[in-house]
Rosetta silent file (secondary structure, phi, psi, omega in degrees, C-alpha in Angstrom):
SEQUENCE: MVISKSYNFLSIKCTSSNYIIVLLAVLLISSCSSRKDVVYFQDYERLPNMAAPDDFQAEIEINDILRIDVSSMNEELAAPFQLNVNNQSSGGGSNNAALTGYLVDSDGNINFPVLGELHVAGKSREELQEELSSELREKYLKDAVVRVRIVNFKVTVMGETGSQVIDVTDERISVPQAIAMSGDISYDGKRDKILVIRQENQELKYEILDLTSVDIFQNPFYYLKQNDIVYVEPTYRKVKSAGFITSWQGLVSIVTTAFSLFVLFNNI
SCORE:     score description
SCORE:     0.000 S_00000001
   1 L     0.000  -37.434 -178.841   29.860  -37.910   43.494 S_00000001
   2 H   -65.668  -43.812 -179.405   27.614  -34.993   44.295 S_00000001
   3 H   -63.991  -42.891  179.870   30.074  -32.490   42.884 S_00000001
   4 H   -61.666  -42.531  179.980   30.495  -34.536   39.695 S_00000001
   5 H   -64.535  -39.678  178.795   26.747  -34.808   39.240 S_00000001
   6 H   -66.021  -39.026 -179.856   26.342  -31.064   39.747 S_00000001
   7 H   -64.620  -43.236  178.432   29.109  -30.383   37.203 S_00000001
   8 H   -62.648  -37.700  179.513   27.460  -32.645   34.633 S_00000001
   9 H   -62.818  -44.797  179.661   24.147  -30.890   35.209 S_00000001
  10 H   -65.364  -36.948  179.261   25.723  -27.486   34.610 S_00000001
  11 H   -63.682  -44.941  178.310   27.434  -28.796   31.488 S_00000001
  12 H   -62.609  -42.337 -178.296   24.168  -30.106   30.050 S_00000001
  13 H   -63.894  -43.171 -179.127   22.405  -26.889   30.917 S_00000001
  14 H   -65.987  -45.069 -179.685   25.085  -24.775   29.303 S_00000001
  15 H   -63.408  -42.512  179.679   25.197  -26.887   26.165 S_00000001
  16 H   -63.765  -41.837  179.737   21.408  -26.902   25.849 S_00000001
  17 H   -63.517  -42.967  178.616   21.238  -23.139   26.295 S_00000001
  18 H   -62.716  -38.970  179.909   23.834  -22.587   23.591 S_00000001
  19 H   -63.886  -42.538 -179.827   21.949  -24.885   21.262 S_00000001
  20 H   -65.167  -41.386  179.842   18.716  -23.000   21.830 S_00000001
  21 H   -62.150  -42.048  179.408   20.444  -19.641   21.272 S_00000001
  22 H   -62.915  -44.460  179.642   21.903  -20.861   17.990 S_00000001
  23 H   -62.902  -42.199  177.910   18.536  -22.113   16.785 S_00000001
  24 H   -63.320  -38.759  178.599   16.830  -18.832   17.717 S_00000001
  25 H   -64.312  -43.175  177.959   19.525  -16.876   15.875 S_00000001
  26 H   -62.200  -42.382  179.449   19.045  -18.991   12.751 S_00000001
  27 H   -62.918  -42.245 -178.951   15.290  -18.516   12.965 S_00000001
  28 H   -65.451  -44.587 -178.533   15.635  -14.743   13.334 S_00000001
  29 H   -66.617  -42.181 -176.435   18.055  -14.402   10.430 S_00000001
  30 H   -70.302  -21.016 -178.404   16.061  -16.628    8.100 S_00000001
  31 L   -82.543   -7.864 -177.402   12.838  -14.709    8.732 S_00000001
  32 L   -87.242  146.049  174.981   14.291  -11.460    7.370 S_00000001
  33 L   -91.668  144.819  179.423   13.854  -10.326    3.765 S_00000001
  34 L   -87.308  167.120  178.056   16.897   -9.220    1.801 S_00000001
  35 H   -59.848  -37.759 -179.289   17.275   -5.969   -0.148 S_00000001
  36 H   -61.694  -29.582 -177.525   17.052   -7.964   -3.373 S_00000001
  37 H   -82.437  -23.340 -166.909   13.581   -9.191   -2.407 S_00000001
  38 H  -112.964  -39.143 -169.101   12.085   -5.843   -1.401 S_00000001
  39 L   -79.107  134.090  175.509   13.647   -2.827   -3.165 S_00000001
  40 L   -81.756  154.036  171.145   12.224   -1.588   -6.474 S_00000001
  41 L    46.152   55.372 -172.662   14.405   -0.464   -9.416 S_00000001
  42 L   -66.655  -25.100  179.844   17.650   -1.582   -7.752 S_00000001
  43 L  -103.375   43.137 -176.161   19.793   -0.672  -10.767 S_00000001
  44 H   -60.829  -17.515  178.769   18.468    2.880  -11.043 S_00000001
  45 H   -61.673  -19.000 -179.737   21.985    4.099  -11.914 S_00000001
  46 H   -82.098  -11.102 -174.259   21.284    2.883  -15.468 S_00000001
  47 H   -58.565  -42.794 -178.454   18.323    5.234  -15.961 S_00000001
  48 H   -59.200  -20.840 -179.108   20.265    8.211  -17.438 S_00000001
  49 H   -98.811    6.035 -176.655   21.388    5.992  -20.335 S_00000001
  50 L  -108.523  146.333  175.089   17.930    4.594  -21.090 S_00000001
  51 L   -76.722  151.443  178.069   15.272    5.906  -23.430 S_00000001
  52 L   -66.966  156.055  178.687   11.890    6.775  -21.956 S_00000001
  53 L   -55.906  144.761  179.097    9.080    4.226  -22.412 S_00000001
  54 L   -57.304  144.071  177.688    7.478    4.297  -25.859 S_00000001
  55 L   -61.070  141.848 -174.353    4.456    6.558  -26.180 S_00000001
  56 L  -119.181  132.362  172.675    1.267    4.596  -25.662 S_00000001
  57 L  -131.529  122.994 -179.430   -2.093    4.972  -27.376 S_00000001
  58 L   -67.381  136.612  175.735   -4.858    2.528  -26.611 S_00000001
  59 E   -98.236  144.305  179.837   -6.339    0.801  -29.645 S_00000001
  60 L   -70.856  135.138 -176.734  -10.045    0.130  -29.902 S_00000001
  61 L  -123.446  165.101  174.863  -10.883   -3.551  -29.470 S_00000001
  62 L   -59.003  138.580 -179.021  -13.860   -5.830  -29.960 S_00000001
  63 L    77.022    2.235  171.021  -16.450   -5.443  -27.147 S_00000001
  64 L   -67.997  153.955  174.520  -15.185   -1.963  -26.257 S_00000001
  65 E  -113.917  121.100 -175.913  -17.836    0.627  -25.536 S_00000001
  66 E  -105.747  137.103  168.982  -17.189    3.986  -27.186 S_00000001
  67 E  -105.486  119.876 -178.254  -18.631    7.327  -26.262 S_00000001
  68 E  -121.082  113.855  178.784  -18.607    9.579  -29.316 S_00000001
  69 E  -106.093  131.333  176.192  -19.690   13.195  -28.882 S_00000001
  70 E  -117.218  124.508 -179.509  -20.241   15.451  -31.872 S_00000001
  71 E  -126.092  157.150 -179.060  -20.577   19.163  -31.229 S_00000001
  72 L  -158.237  162.457  174.942  -21.118   22.223  -33.422 S_00000001
  73 L   -62.588  -29.170  177.282  -22.075   25.871  -33.145 S_00000001
  74 L  -103.278   99.839 -175.620  -25.426   24.765  -34.521 S_00000001
  75 H   -64.702  -31.177 -179.925  -26.723   22.163  -32.065 S_00000001
  76 H   -65.512  -37.754  178.754  -29.685   21.269  -34.272 S_00000001
  77 H   -71.675  -28.528 -179.410  -27.378   20.221  -37.112 S_00000001
  78 H   -82.824  -19.451 -174.676  -25.254   18.182  -34.713 S_00000001
  79 H   -56.496  -40.538 -178.455  -28.229   16.451  -33.081 S_00000001
  80 H   -63.053  -18.599 -177.654  -28.613   13.635  -35.688 S_00000001
  81 H   -96.153    6.213  176.928  -25.062   12.481  -34.958 S_00000001
  82 L   -98.428  133.329 -179.303  -25.666   12.049  -31.225 S_00000001
  83 L   -65.245  -41.068  179.508  -26.635    8.593  -30.039 S_00000001
  84 L  -150.400   90.306 -172.957  -28.794    9.977  -27.228 S_00000001
  85 H   -62.515  -43.172 -176.539  -28.897   13.772  -27.129 S_00000001
  86 H   -63.045  -44.565 -177.579  -31.123   14.068  -24.072 S_00000001
  87 H   -67.984  -42.115 -177.819  -29.029   11.744  -21.937 S_00000001
  88 H   -71.582  -36.980 -178.547  -25.684   13.249  -22.939 S_00000001
  89 H   -75.431  -15.234 -179.660  -26.797   16.842  -22.584 S_00000001
  90 L   -82.204   -2.458  177.409  -28.168   16.165  -19.092 S_00000001
  91 L    79.719   32.605  179.572  -24.651   15.624  -17.773 S_00000001
  92 L   -63.924  155.455 -178.391  -24.993   11.895  -17.055 S_00000001
  93 L   -80.529 -170.104 -175.857  -22.041   10.088  -15.523 S_00000001
  94 H   -65.072  -28.404  178.578  -19.864    7.388  -16.956 S_00000001
  95 H   -65.081  -42.994  177.278  -22.504    4.721  -16.229 S_00000001
  96 H   -64.173  -39.444  178.803  -25.008    6.504  -18.464 S_00000001
  97 H   -61.701  -38.517  179.552  -22.325    6.916  -21.125 S_00000001
  98 H   -66.328  -40.051 -178.723  -21.663    3.169  -21.024 S_00000001
  99 H   -68.775  -29.726 -177.380  -25.351    2.365  -21.408 S_00000001
 100 L  -108.792   16.945 -178.405  -25.727    4.698  -24.396 S_00000001
 101 L   -84.538 -179.400  179.776  -22.324    4.055  -25.976 S_00000001
 102 E   -99.101  114.507  179.211  -21.385    2.302  -29.191 S_00000001
 103 E   -82.228  125.054  178.007  -20.560   -1.363  -28.644 S_00000001
 104 L   -76.717  118.663 -174.274  -17.828   -2.638  -30.976 S_00000001
 105 L   -77.837 -177.483 -174.527  -19.199   -5.861  -32.470 S_00000001
 106 L   -66.980  -16.466  175.999  -17.354   -9.109  -33.211 S_00000001
 107 L   -94.638    0.461  179.436  -16.318   -7.768  -36.619 S_00000001
 108 L    83.369   21.449 -176.383  -14.836   -4.615  -35.088 S_00000001
 109 E  -113.937  160.148  169.388  -17.626   -2.345  -36.321 S_00000001
 110 E  -130.615  157.967  174.083  -20.067    0.168  -34.879 S_00000001
 111 E  -103.216  109.778 -176.686  -23.249    1.643  -36.339 S_00000001
 112 E  -101.958  137.377 -179.033  -22.897    5.424  -36.326 S_00000001
 113 L   -52.902  137.695  178.009  -25.878    7.699  -36.986 S_00000001
 114 L    71.598  -50.741 -176.521  -26.187    8.882  -40.596 S_00000001
 115 L   -76.101  -21.474  178.086  -22.751    7.473  -41.568 S_00000001
 116 E    83.625 -147.386 -175.377  -23.823    3.872  -40.978 S_00000001
 117 E   -76.135  130.251  178.935  -21.419    0.991  -40.270 S_00000001
 118 E  -126.851  137.316  175.243  -17.853    1.990  -39.465 S_00000001
 119 E   -88.283  121.988 -174.096  -14.853   -0.247  -38.848 S_00000001
 120 L  -122.748  -19.732 -177.106  -13.114    0.992  -35.707 S_00000001
 121 L   -61.947  137.719 -179.895  -11.185   -1.951  -34.210 S_00000001
 122 L    90.104   -7.268  178.739   -7.427   -1.502  -34.291 S_00000001
 123 L   -98.854  149.309  171.796   -7.632    2.280  -34.442 S_00000001
 124 E   -78.898  161.626  179.916   -6.658    4.650  -31.670 S_00000001
 125 H   -66.134  -30.058  177.011   -9.319    7.027  -30.472 S_00000001
 126 H   -65.022  -40.006  178.243   -7.293    9.919  -31.931 S_00000001
 127 H   -65.144  -43.108  179.606   -7.374    8.262  -35.360 S_00000001
 128 H   -66.090  -39.386  177.105  -11.125    7.674  -35.131 S_00000001
 129 H   -59.067  -44.648 -178.409  -11.702   11.272  -34.006 S_00000001
 130 H   -65.646  -42.145 -179.647   -9.768   12.582  -36.998 S_00000001
 131 H   -64.494  -45.974 -179.858  -11.588   10.338  -39.473 S_00000001
 132 H   -65.593  -42.810  179.743  -15.042   11.243  -38.164 S_00000001
 133 H   -60.443  -44.371 -179.028  -14.223   14.942  -37.997 S_00000001
 134 H   -62.329  -44.882 -177.281  -12.965   14.967  -41.603 S_00000001
 135 H   -69.741  -40.769  179.755  -16.003   13.157  -42.967 S_00000001
 136 H   -66.985  -40.629  179.977  -18.530   15.210  -41.023 S_00000001
 137 H   -68.231  -33.823 -178.789  -16.891   18.512  -41.970 S_00000001
 138 H   -72.449  -35.605 -172.024  -16.720   17.524  -45.623 S_00000001
 139 H  -111.473  -28.639 -169.175  -20.333   16.413  -45.937 S_00000001
 140 L  -130.986  -51.127 -174.070  -22.455   17.752  -43.062 S_00000001
 141 L  -126.239  113.099 -177.530  -20.914   20.080  -40.452 S_00000001
 142 L   -67.968  -24.796 -178.104  -18.162   22.502  -41.393 S_00000001
 143 L  -114.205   27.199 -176.799  -17.289   23.130  -37.730 S_00000001
 144 L   -61.910  135.730  174.535  -17.782   19.595  -36.378 S_00000001
 145 E  -123.251  123.900 -175.238  -15.786   18.696  -33.271 S_00000001
 146 E  -116.122  133.590  174.377  -15.595   14.978  -32.379 S_00000001
 147 E  -124.124  130.117 -179.705  -14.510   13.458  -29.081 S_00000001
 148 E  -120.416  133.642  176.365  -14.057    9.689  -28.651 S_00000001
 149 E  -133.349  144.860  171.055  -13.586    7.885  -25.328 S_00000001
 150 E   -94.119  104.557 -170.072  -13.274    4.209  -24.406 S_00000001
 151 L   -84.100  -11.750  179.339  -15.596    4.151  -21.404 S_00000001
 152 L  -109.647   32.909  179.003  -14.965    0.547  -20.344 S_00000001
 153 L   -76.385  106.741 -177.879  -11.152    0.812  -20.072 S_00000001
 154 E  -135.170  149.994  170.318  -10.400   -1.339  -17.018 S_00000001
 155 E  -129.534  150.498 -178.364   -7.476   -3.376  -15.693 S_00000001
 156 E  -112.943  129.535  178.303   -7.576   -6.053  -12.999 S_00000001
 157 E  -115.206  129.976 -176.679   -4.913   -6.369  -10.290 S_00000001
 158 E  -137.230  168.363  174.563   -4.719   -9.558   -8.212 S_00000001
 159 E    97.603 -146.496 -173.493   -2.408  -11.404   -5.841 S_00000001
 160 L   -82.460   48.411  176.609   -0.133  -10.049   -3.107 S_00000001
 161 L  -148.972   11.055 -173.931   -1.092   -6.446   -3.706 S_00000001
 162 L    84.945  147.354 -178.764   -4.802   -6.474   -2.981 S_00000001
 163 L  -101.043  129.309 -176.946   -7.467   -7.273   -5.578 S_00000001
 164 E  -157.445  141.497  170.531   -8.978   -4.391   -7.483 S_00000001
 165 E  -102.231  118.028 -172.124  -10.586   -3.569  -10.815 S_00000001
 166 E  -102.232  124.671  171.850   -9.284   -0.142  -11.807 S_00000001
 167 E   -82.644  123.947 -177.168  -11.239    2.213  -14.067 S_00000001
 168 L  -105.537   98.233 -173.927   -8.746    4.095  -16.234 S_00000001
 169 L   -71.964  -29.935 -178.894  -10.404    7.352  -17.239 S_00000001
 170 L   -98.409    8.359  174.566   -7.465    8.681  -19.283 S_00000001
 171 L    58.725   32.355  179.672   -6.835    5.332  -21.047 S_00000001
 172 L  -152.581  115.318  179.421   -3.204    5.266  -19.936 S_00000001
 173 L  -152.337  137.238  179.799   -1.813    3.349  -16.981 S_00000001
 174 E   -98.539  167.904  178.424    1.503    1.607  -16.326 S_00000001
 175 H   -60.908  -47.486  177.426    2.176   -1.509  -14.275 S_00000001
 176 H   -59.456  -37.428  177.971    3.773    0.463  -11.375 S_00000001
 177 H   -64.409  -44.794 -179.580    0.778    2.824  -11.331 S_00000001
 178 H   -61.957  -41.153  179.928   -1.721   -0.042  -11.245 S_00000001
 179 H   -68.118  -40.118  178.054    0.149   -1.734   -8.385 S_00000001
 180 H   -64.413  -39.556 -179.372    0.401    1.514   -6.430 S_00000001
 181 H   -67.829  -25.868 -179.015   -3.342    2.177   -6.870 S_00000001
 182 L   -92.538    3.154  173.792   -4.143   -1.288   -5.536 S_00000001
 183 L   112.502    6.173  179.330   -2.103   -0.807   -2.355 S_00000001
 184 L    72.238  163.473 -177.709    1.474   -1.775   -3.317 S_00000001
 185 L   -82.440  132.946  177.671    3.048   -5.228   -3.065 S_00000001
 186 L   -74.592  170.787  178.254    3.184   -6.794    0.385 S_00000001
 187 L   -66.985  -12.688  178.416    6.332   -8.402    1.781 S_00000001
 188 L   -93.875    9.552  179.744    4.785  -11.733    0.785 S_00000001
 189 E  -109.653  147.059  179.465    4.755  -10.829   -2.915 S_00000001
 190 E   -86.046  111.868  179.882    7.461  -11.444   -5.518 S_00000001
 191 E   -74.520  -16.498 -179.283    8.512   -8.105   -6.981 S_00000001
 192 E   -99.840    7.772  178.293   10.513   -9.822   -9.707 S_00000001
 193 E  -138.951   76.298  177.992    7.627  -11.955  -10.995 S_00000001
 194 E  -101.148  113.922 -177.725    4.716   -9.757  -12.044 S_00000001
 195 E   -90.528  127.054  174.613    2.501  -11.634  -14.490 S_00000001
 196 E  -116.231  122.340  178.975    0.566   -9.602  -17.078 S_00000001
 197 E  -108.012  131.783 -174.613   -2.074  -11.468  -19.107 S_00000001
 198 E  -138.535  144.634  175.300   -3.373   -9.812  -22.268 S_00000001
 199 E  -107.436  124.880  177.626   -5.773  -10.703  -25.057 S_00000001
 200 E  -135.167  126.613  178.537   -4.826   -9.615  -28.573 S_00000001
 201 L    52.539   45.540  177.417   -6.629  -10.663  -31.761 S_00000001
 202 L    65.560   18.526  176.539   -8.590  -13.322  -29.904 S_00000001
 203 E  -125.094  146.222  178.235   -5.369  -14.839  -28.511 S_00000001
 204 E   -92.898  136.104  176.179   -4.018  -14.784  -24.980 S_00000001
 205 E  -129.449  161.755  176.754   -0.479  -13.564  -24.321 S_00000001
 206 E  -146.947  160.926  177.646    1.536  -13.068  -21.165 S_00000001
 207 E  -147.154  142.998  175.000    4.701  -11.423  -19.941 S_00000001
 208 E  -102.149  120.611 -178.486    6.700  -11.674  -16.701 S_00000001
 209 E  -107.720  148.508 -178.707    7.886   -8.266  -15.461 S_00000001
 210 L  -117.066  107.502 -179.058   10.591   -7.535  -12.902 S_00000001
 211 L   -80.005   -4.332  176.693    9.951   -4.457  -10.763 S_00000001
 212 L   -86.107   -6.344 -178.077   13.356   -4.755   -9.120 S_00000001
 213 L  -123.497  146.321  177.995   15.036   -3.775  -12.413 S_00000001
 214 H   -74.315   -5.158  176.133   14.742   -0.640  -14.548 S_00000001
 215 H   -61.413  -17.854  179.770   14.468   -2.913  -17.606 S_00000001
 216 H   -61.143  -28.373 -178.888   10.731   -2.811  -17.002 S_00000001
 217 H   -69.246  -17.454  179.209   10.650    0.643  -18.635 S_00000001
 218 H   -98.831   -0.613 -176.673   11.710   -0.946  -21.928 S_00000001
 219 L   -82.641  135.106  179.389    9.136   -3.732  -21.818 S_00000001
 220 L   -64.148  -14.795  177.605    6.192   -3.483  -24.268 S_00000001
 221 L   -93.795    7.244 -179.564    3.900   -4.563  -21.431 S_00000001
 222 L   -59.370  -45.155  173.708    4.943   -1.590  -19.265 S_00000001
 223 E   -90.847  135.143 -177.237    1.765    0.251  -20.273 S_00000001
 224 L   -89.674  147.663  175.030   -1.395   -1.766  -19.742 S_00000001
 225 L  -101.912  165.949  179.720   -4.187   -2.192  -22.258 S_00000001
 226 L   -58.949  137.502  178.631   -7.876   -2.449  -21.509 S_00000001
 227 L    74.208   10.262  173.770   -8.875   -5.705  -19.811 S_00000001
 228 L   -65.407  150.455  176.034   -5.276   -6.641  -18.896 S_00000001
 229 E  -116.631  127.787  178.155   -4.810   -8.771  -15.773 S_00000001
 230 E  -111.903  123.534 -177.941   -1.893   -8.094  -13.422 S_00000001
 231 E  -124.635  125.876  178.222   -1.030  -10.875  -10.981 S_00000001
 232 E  -100.142  115.880 -175.915    1.581  -10.630   -8.207 S_00000001
 233 E   -73.462  139.456  177.217    2.883  -14.091   -7.308 S_00000001
 234 E   -75.331  156.589  175.651    3.266  -14.948   -3.593 S_00000001
 235 L   -72.928  167.311  177.234    6.603  -15.917   -2.104 S_00000001
 236 H   -59.796  -37.860  178.684    7.412  -19.479   -1.077 S_00000001
 237 H   -61.199  -40.786  179.464    6.907  -18.460    2.549 S_00000001
 238 H   -67.339  -40.459  179.759    3.386  -17.230    1.762 S_00000001
 239 H   -63.972  -42.970 -179.208    2.510  -20.409   -0.128 S_00000001
 240 H   -68.647  -22.112 -178.440    3.734  -22.601    2.732 S_00000001
 241 L   -66.795  -14.014  177.359    1.709  -20.558    5.215 S_00000001
 242 L   -77.016  -12.968 -179.723   -1.396  -22.275    3.865 S_00000001
 243 L   -93.251  179.180  179.749   -0.166  -25.552    5.384 S_00000001
 244 L   -67.738  -47.896  173.804   -0.020  -26.815    8.965 S_00000001
 245 L   -98.676  109.993 -167.177    3.726  -26.179    9.192 S_00000001
 246 L   -66.764  -32.220 -178.344    4.030  -22.807    7.521 S_00000001
 247 L  -166.537  176.536  177.425    7.716  -22.976    6.560 S_00000001
 248 H   -68.776  -26.148  173.654   11.045  -24.519    7.502 S_00000001
 249 H   -64.060  -37.671  177.392   11.457  -21.604    9.917 S_00000001
 250 H   -66.372  -36.648  177.507    8.242  -22.760   11.556 S_00000001
 251 H   -64.165  -42.046  176.926    9.589  -26.284   11.738 S_00000001
 252 H   -60.790  -39.726  179.763   12.745  -24.990   13.443 S_00000001
 253 H   -63.506  -41.279  179.542   10.547  -23.118   15.918 S_00000001
 254 H   -65.340  -44.588  179.460    8.590  -26.273   16.741 S_00000001
 255 H   -63.192  -40.961 -179.952   11.765  -28.322   17.196 S_00000001
 256 H   -62.626  -44.023  179.449   13.280  -25.598   19.374 S_00000001
 257 H   -63.702  -44.062 -179.830   10.208  -25.453   21.613 S_00000001
 258 H   -63.174  -41.587  179.958   10.052  -29.217   21.939 S_00000001
 259 H   -66.305  -39.254  179.165   13.753  -29.428   22.821 S_00000001
 260 H   -62.826  -42.746  178.308   13.415  -26.634   25.397 S_00000001
 261 H   -65.880  -37.609  179.258   10.544  -28.434   27.104 S_00000001
 262 H   -63.110  -45.948  179.757   12.498  -31.693   27.065 S_00000001
 263 H   -64.495  -40.308 -177.879   15.527  -30.061   28.754 S_00000001
 264 H   -63.509  -48.236 -177.130   13.327  -28.246   31.253 S_00000001
 265 H   -70.400  -27.725  178.709   11.439  -31.345   32.409 S_00000001
 266 H   -78.090  -14.694 -178.392   14.613  -33.419   32.594 S_00000001
 267 L  -106.000    2.227  178.708   16.275  -30.847   34.843 S_00000001
 268 L   -75.646    0.000    0.000   13.452  -30.380   37.318 S_00000001
C-alpha cells in the first residue's frame, strides 16, 4: 500500500508539472509580438515600381497666421508694406511674428497695407508671393521681394507614440516624420491603423493609414496639413491592461498560479 501511494503521488506530481510547463509555454508564446505587428514597410520590394509621393504645397486656410515680408533696395519705400517694421527688423522670433502676422478671417481674406483686402485662402504661399510681388513691382516697387510664411503650421500627434504638438517650420511634414519626431510607435500601438483627422472647407475628414505597407506613399494623407491630428490606436492588449485582468494571458497566469498553489498544498 505504501508503494502504491508513493507511485500515485509521483504520478500526480509529474502530471501537474507537465500541465504547468504547458501553460507557461502558452503564456510565453502568446505574449510575443509577430513580425506583422511590428515591422514597418514590410513589402518594401515593391518600392522600385512605385512613383514617389506627389509634391506637396500647403494651402492657406481660414485662421492661419501669415508673416509677409516685403523688402527692397530702398527700405523707406518698402516700409509702408510692412505690418510692423520695428518688430520685424529687430529680429524677433516666431512668437513675435505670430503676434504681428496677418490673420486670415472667416471669409479667407487679409488686410494688407496699401493694397487693402486680399483673398488668400486656398492659395499656396508661393502663389501669394508671386501675386504680391507682381502687383507691388507694377505699381510701387520695381525691385520688390516678397516672402510669405504660415507661422502657425502645427500638427498634433497622440496615442501610442507619445503626445506632442509639432511646429512645422518648413510647412512640409509626412506621417512617418511626425511619428518619428514624437518618439516612434510603442509595441502597444497598431502600426496598421494610424488615424489622420483633417478639416477641409469647414468639414472634418479622416483616413486610416497602414505603416506596415508601402502603399502609404501613395496616400493623399501621406503629407500632413496644418492642424491635422495623428492618432495611433492601442492594441487589444493595451486596452485590456486598463482592467483588473489585463488580458487572457493574464488570466492564464492567474489560473496557473492558483493551480500551482493547490498542488503544492495538497502534496505537503
